[in-house]
N, C-alpha and C positions, 0 to 999 in steps of 0.2 A: 671309926678311925679318926684320930685327932692329933694335933701336934703342930709345932711351929714350922715344920717343913711342908705342910699342906699348901697347895695353891688352888686356884679356881678350877683348873682342869682335873685335879685329884678328886673332886666331889661332883664332877659333871657326869651326866648319864652316859656319855661316850668316853669315860675316863680311860678305858683300856686302849683306845686309839692313841693315847698320849704316853704309852710306855717308854718311848724314846725320850720324852721330856723328863720322866721320872728317873730313868737310867742316867741321863745326862746330869741331873742334879746329884745323883749318888756319886757319879764320877767326880763332879766338882767338889763334893764333900770329902771324898777320899784324897783328892789332890791337895786340897787345903790342909787336911790333917797330916798328910805326908810331908807337906812343906814345913809345917810346924815341927814335926818330928825331926826332919833333917836339920833344921836350924838349931833345935835344942841339942843336937849331937855335934854341932860345929861344922856342918857341911856348907860349902859356899855355892853349890850348884842347885838348880831348881828341881823339884820333884819330877817335873815333866821331862827332864833330861836323864833321869835315873836309868832307864832302860838303855839309853845310848852309852852312858858311862859303863854300865855292866857289860854290854856287848864288847866295847873296846877293851875292857879289862880282861875279858876271857878269850878274845880272839885277836890274833895279830894280823897285820897286813890288810886291814879293811879300809876300803874307800867309803866316801859318803854314800855313793850309789849302793855299795854292799850293805851298808847299815840300813838304808831305806828298804831294800829288799828283805833283809833278815827280820826287820821289825814291822814289815808290811805297812810302811808309812809312805806318804807322798815324798818324792825327792826334795821338794821345797821345804817341807817340814823337817826332814832329816838334816838338811843343810842349815836351817835356822838353829837347830839344837846343837849341831857340831860347832857352828860359829860361836854360840854362847859358851861352850866348853873351851874353845880356843881363847876367847876373850878373858876367861877366868884363869887361864894358864894351866888348865887341867889336862889339856890335850895338845899334842904337837902334830903338825902336818909335815910329812917327809916324802921325798921322792921314793917311789917303789924301786928297789934295787934291780928288779927284773924288767921293769918297764918305766923308763924315765918320764914318760908322758903322763903317768898315773901317780896320784898322791895317795898315800896311806896315812892312817892315823894311829897314834900311840899315846899312851898316858905319859905325862910329864912326871917328874919326881913328886910334885905336889898332887898330881892326879892319882898316883899310886897310893898315896896316903889316904886320899878321900875315897878311893875305890875300896880300901879296907874298911873304912867307916861305913860305906854303903853296904858292904857285905854284912856287917853287924846289924845295921838297921833293917835290911831285908830279912835276915833270919828272925829278928824280933817281930817284924810286921807279918811275916808268914805265919808265925805262931799265933799272933793276935787275930788274924783273919780266920785261922782254923778254929779258934775259940769262938769267934763271932758266928761262924757257920753252925757250930754246935748249939749256940744260944738260940739262933733263929730256926734251927731244924732243917737247914738245907745248905748244900755246898753251892754257893753262888757261881763259882767257876764252872761247875758241871752244868748248872742251869743255863748259864750264858752260852756255853758251847753247844748244848742241846738245842737251844732256840736258834742259834746261828745255823746249825746244820739243817734244821727243819725249814727255816726260811730260804736257805739255798736250794733245798730239795723242792720246795713248793713256795714260790714267792707270794707276797701279800696280795698282789693283784689276782693271781690264780686262785688263791684261797677265797677271795671275795666272789670271784666268778662261779666257784663251785657251790657257794651258799652254805648256810648253817648245817644242813643235813650231813654234809661231808665231814665237817668239824666234829659233829656229835659222834659219828662212826669212829673217828680217830680217838676220841676221848674214851669211848667204850672199849676199844681195842687195847689202849694203854692200861685201863683199869683192870682188864683180865690178866695182864702180864705180871 
């Protein structure tokens, strides 16, 4: 394995312990390329706010807390992303007609235009990632979800405590399936 993306830990004997580092770098690469794609299409919002834009465009009456819950993000992060969209004039904050103490978010006219642009970009990106998965011979989304599910079922510390024999049995079981 070689390439400009390799770091010290990628070649280290304990490289598998650094999967989070590699996945983080993959996320950074995708975010950077998503940013360039959005800019080339005329978007003013950052790629990191795309899921927030999408959610607000598809669901009405959401508060920032609702967005944090729906996107499984810390409230502070959701607040920062909503504030960025408010500053760009893409989102408006209004009083909830059913509960005046609560604020809900809606796209502004400019936001509706950029939400349509986002829909087009997402369609193209979805197709590009499906093509990438074919090229590399695996669906990264499925692999990520499978890894999350297994780590939730049996956390890393528990896996280490069980030792390598347990891991080998799981591998053999999967190979038979």
